[in-house]
GUMAR-190378 format. One record per residue (C-alpha): x, y negated, z; residue number from 1; residue in one letter. Coordinates in Angstrom, 1 decimal, m for minus. Layout:
<nodes>
X/Y/Z/seq/type
X/Y/Z/NUM/A
...
</nodes>
This chain:
<nodes>
X/Y/Z/seq/type
35.1/m11.6/57.5/1/X
37.9/m10.1/55.2/2/X
37.4/m10.0/51.3/3/X
37.3/m5.8/52.3/4/X
34.5/m5.5/54.3/5/X
32.8/m8.5/52.0/6/X
32.9/m6.5/48.6/7/X
31.6/m3.2/50.7/8/X
28.6/m5.4/52.1/9/X
27.9/m6.5/49.0/10/X
27.9/m2.5/47.3/11/X
25.7/m0.9/49.8/12/X
23.0/m3.7/49.6/13/X
23.2/m3.6/45.6/14/X
22.9/0.2/46.0/15/X
20.3/0.4/48.5/16/X
17.5/0.8/46.4/17/X
19.7/3.7/44.5/18/X
19.9/5.3/48.0/19/X
15.9/4.8/49.0/20/X
14.6/8.3/46.9/21/X
16.6/11.6/47.6/22/X
17.2/12.5/43.8/23/X
14.8/15.5/42.3/24/X
16.4/18.7/41.4/25/X
14.1/18.5/38.6/26/X
14.2/15.1/36.0/27/X
14.6/14.2/32.8/28/X
17.6/12.0/32.2/29/X
17.5/10.7/29.0/30/X
19.6/8.6/26.3/31/X
18.3/7.3/22.5/32/X
21.2/7.8/21.1/33/X
20.9/5.2/17.4/34/X
23.0/6.0/14.6/35/X
21.0/3.1/12.6/36/X
23.6/1.0/11.6/37/X
26.3/3.0/13.7/38/X
25.3/1.0/16.8/39/X
26.0/3.3/18.9/40/X
27.3/5.9/16.6/41/X
29.2/6.1/14.5/42/X
31.6/3.1/14.6/43/X
33.9/4.2/12.3/44/X
32.5/5.0/8.5/45/X
36.0/6.2/6.6/46/X
37.1/9.7/8.6/47/X
34.7/12.4/9.7/48/X
37.1/13.6/11.5/49/X
37.2/10.1/13.8/50/X
33.7/10.2/13.9/51/X
33.2/13.6/15.0/52/X
35.5/13.2/18.0/53/X
33.4/9.7/18.8/54/X
30.7/11.8/19.2/55/X
32.7/14.0/21.3/56/X
33.7/11.8/23.5/57/X
30.0/10.0/24.1/58/X
28.6/12.9/25.2/59/X
31.4/14.0/27.6/60/X
30.6/11.0/29.0/61/X
26.8/11.5/29.0/62/X
27.6/15.1/30.3/63/X
30.0/13.6/33.2/64/X
27.4/11.7/34.6/65/X
24.7/14.2/35.0/66/X
22.3/13.1/32.1/67/X
20.8/16.2/30.6/68/X
18.5/14.9/27.4/69/X
20.3/13.3/24.2/70/X
17.9/11.5/21.7/71/X
19.4/11.3/18.6/72/X
18.3/9.6/15.6/73/X
18.4/12.1/12.5/74/X
15.6/9.7/10.4/75/X
16.5/6.2/9.9/76/X
14.9/4.0/7.9/77/X
14.6/6.3/5.0/78/X
17.9/7.7/5.6/79/X
18.8/11.3/7.2/80/X
21.7/12.1/10.0/81/X
21.7/15.6/8.7/82/X
21.9/17.5/5.5/83/X
18.6/16.9/3.7/84/X
16.6/17.9/0.6/85/X
14.3/15.1/0.7/86/X
16.0/11.7/2.0/87/X
19.8/10.9/1.1/88/X
22.5/10.8/3.8/89/X
22.6/7.6/5.7/90/X
26.0/5.9/4.5/91/X
27.8/5.4/7.3/92/X
28.7/8.9/7.6/93/X
31.8/9.5/5.7/94/X
32.2/11.5/2.5/95/X
33.7/14.5/2.9/96/X
36.5/14.8/0.6/97/X
36.9/16.6/m2.3/98/X
37.3/20.7/m1.0/99/X
35.7/19.8/2.4/100/X
32.8/21.4/3.9/101/X
29.7/19.2/3.8/102/X
29.3/17.7/7.7/103/X
26.1/18.0/9.1/104/X
26.0/15.3/12.1/105/X
22.8/16.9/13.6/106/X
24.2/20.7/13.5/107/X
27.4/19.0/14.9/108/X
25.2/17.2/17.7/109/X
23.5/19.8/18.8/110/X
26.3/22.3/19.1/111/X
27.9/19.8/21.0/112/X
25.3/19.1/23.6/113/X
24.7/22.7/24.0/114/X
27.8/23.6/25.0/115/X
27.7/20.4/27.9/116/X
24.4/21.8/29.2/117/X
22.2/19.2/27.5/118/X
19.3/19.6/25.0/119/X
18.8/17.5/21.6/120/X
15.9/16.2/20.5/121/X
15.3/15.1/17.1/122/X
14.6/11.0/16.6/123/X
12.7/10.1/13.6/124/X
11.9/6.9/12.7/125/X
8.2/7.4/11.2/126/X
6.5/4.8/8.7/127/X
9.0/1.6/8.5/128/X
11.8/2.2/5.4/129/X
13.8/m1.5/5.8/130/X
13.8/m4.3/4.6/131/X
13.6/m4.9/0.8/132/X
17.1/m5.3/0.4/133/X
18.0/m1.7/1.9/134/X
15.3/0.2/0.3/135/X
16.9/m1.6/m3.2/136/X
20.5/0.2/m1.8/137/X
19.2/3.7/m2.0/138/X
17.9/3.2/m5.7/139/X
15.8/5.9/m7.2/140/X
17.1/7.8/m3.7/141/X
13.9/6.0/m1.9/142/X
10.8/7.2/m1.4/143/X
9.3/4.2/m2.6/144/X
10.8/4.9/m6.3/145/X
10.2/8.9/m5.9/146/X
7.1/8.8/m4.2/147/X
5.8/4.9/m4.5/148/X
1.7/5.6/m4.5/149/X
2.4/6.8/m0.2/150/X
4.1/3.3/0.5/151/X
3.5/m0.4/0.8/152/X
5.9/m3.8/1.1/153/X
4.5/m6.0/3.8/154/X
6.4/m8.6/5.0/155/X
9.3/m7.9/2.9/156/X
9.4/m4.7/4.4/157/X
8.7/m1.4/3.2/158/X
6.5/1.2/5.1/159/X
4.9/4.6/4.9/160/X
1.3/3.9/4.6/161/X
m0.7/5.4/7.4/162/X
m3.7/5.3/5.6/163/X
m2.8/7.5/2.8/164/X
m3.4/11.4/3.7/165/X
m0.5/12.1/1.9/166/X
2.0/10.3/3.8/167/X
1.1/13.2/6.2/168/X
2.2/15.6/3.7/169/X
5.7/13.7/3.6/170/X
6.6/13.4/7.0/171/X
5.4/17.0/7.8/172/X
8.2/18.2/5.2/173/X
10.3/16.3/7.1/174/X
9.7/17.5/10.2/175/X
9.4/21.0/8.5/176/X
13.0/20.2/7.4/177/X
14.1/20.0/10.7/178/X
12.2/22.2/12.7/179/X
12.9/25.0/10.3/180/X
16.7/24.6/9.9/181/X
18.3/23.2/13.4/182/X
18.0/24.7/17.0/183/X
16.3/21.4/18.2/184/X
14.7/21.2/21.7/185/X
12.7/18.6/20.7/186/X
11.1/16.0/18.0/187/X
10.5/12.8/19.0/188/X
8.3/10.4/17.2/189/X
9.6/6.6/17.3/190/X
7.5/3.4/15.0/191/X
4.7/6.1/15.1/192/X
2.2/3.0/14.8/193/X
1.4/0.3/12.3/194/X
3.7/m2.4/12.3/195/X
3.6/m5.7/14.3/196/X
1.2/m8.1/12.7/197/X
m0.8/m6.5/10.8/198/X
m3.9/m8.8/9.8/199/X
m3.0/m8.6/6.1/200/X
m1.0/m5.0/6.1/201/X
m1.9/m3.8/2.4/202/X
m4.2/m1.0/3.3/203/X
m7.9/m2.0/1.7/204/X
m7.6/0.1/m0.9/205/X
m7.3/3.3/1.1/206/X
m10.0/2.2/3.9/207/X
m12.3/2.2/1.1/208/X
m11.4/5.8/0.2/209/X
m11.2/7.0/3.7/210/X
m12.6/4.9/5.8/211/X
m16.7/5.0/5.6/212/X
m18.5/5.0/8.8/213/X
m15.4/3.3/11.3/214/X
m14.2/0.4/11.8/215/X
m11.0/m0.8/10.2/216/X
m9.4/m0.6/13.9/217/X
m10.9/2.7/14.2/218/X
m9.6/4.2/11.5/219/X
m6.4/3.1/11.5/220/X
m6.0/4.7/15.0/221/X
m7.7/7.6/13.7/222/X
m4.6/7.6/10.7/223/X
m2.0/8.2/13.4/224/X
m3.7/10.3/15.5/225/X
m3.9/12.8/12.3/226/X
m0.4/12.9/11.5/227/X
0.6/13.4/15.3/228/X
m2.0/16.5/15.4/229/X
m0.8/18.1/12.1/230/X
2.8/17.7/13.4/231/X
2.3/18.7/17.0/232/X
0.1/21.9/16.1/233/X
2.3/22.7/12.8/234/X
5.4/22.5/15.4/235/X
3.5/25.1/18.0/236/X
3.0/27.9/15.0/237/X
6.4/28.0/14.6/238/X
8.6/26.8/17.5/239/X
6.1/26.7/20.3/240/X
9.0/25.5/22.9/241/X
10.3/22.7/20.7/242/X
8.4/19.5/23.0/243/X
6.8/16.5/21.0/244/X
7.4/13.3/22.0/245/X
7.5/10.1/20.9/246/X
7.9/6.6/22.1/247/X
5.1/4.3/22.0/248/X
4.8/0.5/23.3/249/X
5.4/0.2/27.1/250/X
2.2/m1.0/27.6/251/X
m0.5/1.0/26.4/252/X
m3.6/m1.4/26.6/253/X
m3.9/m4.9/28.1/254/X
m4.8/m4.5/31.8/255/X
m7.7/m7.3/32.3/256/X
m5.6/m10.4/31.7/257/X
m2.3/m8.6/31.8/258/X
0.0/m7.5/29.2/259/X
m3.1/m9.0/26.4/260/X
m1.3/m9.8/22.9/261/X
0.7/m6.9/22.1/262/X
m0.4/m3.1/23.1/263/X
0.1/0.3/21.4/264/X
m3.9/0.8/21.4/265/X
m4.9/m2.8/20.6/266/X
m2.4/m3.8/18.3/267/X
m0.8/m1.1/16.7/268/X
m3.1/1.1/16.7/269/X
m1.2/3.8/18.9/270/X
m3.6/5.6/20.7/271/X
m0.9/8.0/23.3/272/X
m3.3/8.6/26.1/273/X
m5.5/10.5/23.6/274/X
m2.8/12.3/22.1/275/X
m2.1/13.9/25.8/276/X
m5.7/14.3/26.6/277/X
m6.2/16.1/23.5/278/X
m3.4/18.2/24.4/279/X
m1.3/17.6/21.0/280/X
2.0/15.8/22.9/281/X
4.0/17.2/25.6/282/X
5.5/14.2/26.4/283/X
5.7/10.3/26.3/284/X
8.7/8.2/26.6/285/X
7.1/4.9/26.8/286/X
9.3/1.5/25.5/287/X
9.4/m0.1/29.1/288/X
11.4/m3.5/27.8/289/X
9.7/m5.9/29.9/290/X
10.0/m6.9/34.0/291/X
7.6/m7.5/36.6/292/X
4.0/m7.8/35.9/293/X
4.9/m6.7/32.7/294/X
6.5/m3.8/33.8/295/X
5.1/m2.1/37.1/296/X
1.4/m1.8/36.1/297/X
1.9/m0.7/33.1/298/X
4.0/2.1/34.5/299/X
1.1/3.3/36.9/300/X
m1.2/3.2/34.1/301/X
1.0/5.6/31.6/302/X
1.2/7.8/34.8/303/X
m2.9/7.7/35.3/304/X
m3.1/9.0/32.1/305/X
m0.5/11.7/31.6/306/X
m3.1/14.7/31.7/307/X
m0.1/16.4/33.6/308/X
2.5/15.8/30.5/309/X
6.0/14.9/30.5/310/X
6.1/11.2/31.5/311/X
9.5/9.5/30.6/312/X
9.6/5.5/31.3/313/X
12.2/4.3/29.0/314/X
13.9/1.4/30.4/315/X
15.4/m1.3/28.9/316/X
19.4/m1.7/29.6/317/X
19.9/m3.8/26.3/318/X
18.4/m6.4/27.9/319/X
20.8/m7.4/30.3/320/X
22.6/m8.4/26.9/321/X
19.8/m9.5/25.1/322/X
17.5/m11.4/27.7/323/X
19.9/m12.0/30.5/324/X
18.3/m9.7/32.6/325/X
20.8/m8.5/36.1/326/X
21.8/m4.9/36.9/327/X
19.3/m5.1/39.7/328/X
16.1/m5.5/37.5/329/X
17.2/m2.2/36.1/330/X
18.1/m0.6/39.1/331/X
14.1/m1.5/40.7/332/X
12.7/0.2/37.3/333/X
14.9/3.3/38.0/334/X
13.7/3.5/41.9/335/X
10.1/2.8/41.0/336/X
9.7/5.3/38.4/337/X
10.9/8.0/41.2/338/X
9.1/6.4/43.8/339/X
5.4/7.5/41.7/340/X
6.9/10.3/40.6/341/X
8.0/9.9/37.1/342/X
9.1/13.3/35.6/343/X
12.5/11.2/34.5/344/X
14.2/7.9/33.0/345/X
14.8/7.2/29.5/346/X
17.8/4.1/28.9/347/X
18.0/2.0/25.5/348/X
20.4/2.1/24.2/349/X
23.5/4.5/24.9/350/X
26.7/1.7/24.1/351/X
24.2/m0.3/26.8/352/X
24.8/2.4/29.7/353/X
28.6/3.9/28.8/354/X
29.6/0.4/27.7/355/X
28.8/m0.1/31.8/356/X
27.4/m2.9/31.3/357/X
26.7/m5.3/34.7/358/X
28.3/m2.0/36.3/359/X
25.1/m0.3/35.2/360/X
27.4/3.3/35.1/361/X
28.9/2.9/38.2/362/X
25.0/2.6/39.6/363/X
24.3/6.0/38.0/364/X
26.8/7.5/38.8/365/X
25.3/7.5/42.7/366/X
22.1/7.8/41.2/367/X
22.5/10.9/39.4/368/X
25.2/12.4/41.6/369/X
23.9/16.1/41.2/370/X
22.7/17.9/38.1/371/X
19.0/18.1/37.7/372/X
16.8/20.3/35.9/373/X
14.3/20.2/33.2/374/X
10.9/19.7/33.9/375/X
9.1/22.8/33.1/376/X
6.2/22.7/30.0/377/X
3.6/24.5/32.0/378/X
1.0/24.0/29.5/379/X
2.8/26.3/26.7/380/X
4.5/29.2/29.4/381/X
3.8/29.8/33.1/382/X
5.5/33.1/33.0/383/X
8.7/33.4/34.9/384/X
12.0/34.8/33.5/385/X
13.6/38.0/35.3/386/X
16.2/37.0/37.3/387/X
19.7/37.0/36.6/388/X
22.0/40.5/38.4/389/X
25.3/41.6/39.3/390/X
26.7/37.5/40.4/391/X
30.3/38.0/40.8/392/X
33.0/35.4/41.6/393/X
36.9/35.7/41.4/394/X
39.8/32.5/41.4/395/X
41.6/32.8/38.4/396/X
44.4/30.4/37.9/397/X
43.3/28.3/41.1/398/X
39.7/27.9/39.1/399/X
36.3/29.9/39.9/400/X
35.1/32.1/37.4/401/X
31.3/33.0/38.6/402/X
30.0/36.3/36.0/403/X
26.3/37.7/35.9/404/X
24.2/39.5/33.8/405/X
20.9/38.8/32.4/406/X
17.8/41.5/31.9/407/X
15.0/40.5/29.2/408/X
14.6/37.4/30.0/409/X
14.7/36.2/26.0/410/X
16.7/35.4/23.8/411/X
17.1/31.2/24.2/412/X
17.9/31.0/27.9/413/X
19.9/29.2/30.0/414/X
21.4/29.0/33.7/415/X
21.7/27.3/36.7/416/X
23.9/27.3/39.4/417/X
23.8/26.5/42.5/418/X
25.9/26.5/45.7/419/X
25.2/26.6/49.3/420/X
27.0/26.8/53.3/421/X
24.6/29.3/54.3/422/X
22.2/31.7/52.8/423/X
19.4/29.3/53.9/424/X
19.4/27.9/50.3/425/X
16.9/25.5/48.6/426/X
16.4/25.6/45.2/427/X
14.6/22.0/45.1/428/X
17.5/20.5/47.2/429/X
19.3/18.2/44.4/430/X
22.7/18.7/46.4/431/X
22.4/22.6/46.3/432/X
22.8/22.2/42.2/433/X
26.4/22.4/40.5/434/X
25.2/23.0/36.5/435/X
21.8/23.3/34.6/436/X
21.3/24.0/31.1/437/X
24.2/26.3/30.3/438/X
24.2/28.4/27.8/439/X
26.3/31.4/28.2/440/X
26.4/33.6/31.4/441/X
29.3/32.6/33.1/442/X
29.9/29.0/35.0/443/X
33.9/27.7/35.7/444/X
35.0/24.8/37.7/445/X
37.5/23.6/39.8/446/X
37.6/25.8/42.9/447/X
37.5/24.1/46.6/448/X
40.6/23.4/48.6/449/X
38.8/23.8/51.7/450/X
38.3/26.4/54.5/451/X
34.5/26.5/54.4/452/X
32.8/29.8/52.5/453/X
30.4/29.1/49.8/454/X
27.5/31.3/48.7/455/X
27.0/31.1/45.0/456/X
23.6/31.1/43.4/457/X
22.3/31.9/40.2/458/X
18.6/31.3/37.8/459/X
17.9/31.8/34.4/460/X
15.1/28.9/32.6/461/X
13.3/29.9/29.7/462/X
13.3/27.7/26.5/463/X
9.6/26.2/28.9/464/X
12.0/25.4/31.7/465/X
10.2/27.8/33.9/466/X
12.6/28.9/36.4/467/X
13.5/32.2/37.3/468/X
14.0/33.9/40.9/469/X
17.3/33.1/42.4/470/X
19.9/36.5/41.8/471/X
21.4/37.9/45.1/472/X
24.2/35.5/46.1/473/X
28.4/35.8/45.7/474/X
30.2/35.0/48.6/475/X
33.7/33.2/48.0/476/X
36.3/31.5/49.9/477/X
39.5/30.4/48.2/478/X
40.6/33.8/46.5/479/X
38.6/36.6/48.9/480/X
35.7/37.8/46.5/481/X
32.5/39.4/48.2/482/X
29.7/40.8/46.1/483/X
</nodes>
């Protein structure tokens, strides 16, 4: 057997799982883009122009591989990646220099994501403030100095105190600042929990004041749930379409003797399934950074407790480096989440994917070989938007240009473009999708050079991802256009 045949067989075996489930037309394909310490971005800490180019390259690459959601870290540990009046700008963001406009990473990232048909969800590290050394480096700008009554030092690290009701007010001020000033698509809470090993967490005083009639553990769970409720209700009162989500620990609760020792519910007081049942979350991205018996039953547990909301298992591509996982470990998890009809997949973290660790990006190129729409949030709204009309197709300089008109579909809509060889067309087949998440009523791409004629269709999706009926098609054969 020659080398070429052997390599082909190996490739087919490795990718067999990838093709065992047809790609869905609607699916969350997300990455966590880590800005803390510049882990994913920015790498250059001197030039803002270089930082912008770095981010554009990352987003171009994500678009190329048909990702549709970027979870962009906007608050690290007491530092911001946007122009905040509450906490200081992160030190890894290059200074603007005299006479230059101030660089706002979040505003820039939103604009560039939307240009590429991707959503941006603002990722907030909720309670941790960092190690003592980091907090000291912030000086008087640190919340530990500006508002010390809501902070606690525990095992050499500082935290906001979930048991102090004033902590809710402080965190809510950050949520308000982001939601009111930026066109984000989602707000995403990370570390929305108590720290690990909480046996001696210094909250006894708050418990005496506010915990009457409750066990310590129930009081702590209620503290987190109280803030979740306040944040969700406020966001929906202002911008109902903004998705509220979080990244809980991957194991919600111990399942018999499996997974005991470190769970969301029992260890860090993070009752995320209850948030879904209360209707105070739109989505969960549980951090499923485990394998085998610590992965599969816990995915099932999240899906069974999803309350028809969006459940997107977070897959630990970083474990291919830190724990020596194989690519197939990740592929098996990807395949399992699809077979069991989760809403999609998220990957921690961006660089582990885009640097093609152990060939994972090659696999994703096939796994996400067609674009995907985002799942509808029908519990917020199930109204179907008005379809576009007057779709035209024309060839300009070797490219196909589609234009269409819209009616009263609302100001904040996106468009989906489909192509089919016949009028027997199905919006639920991923292979018919050309583009999703377009923000303007036109689409241009390199025209086919074959002899076939194609029917082109367009739909409108509203801010909740409800999709309209298809418009009347435009038929295109090379330079000939029939409306």
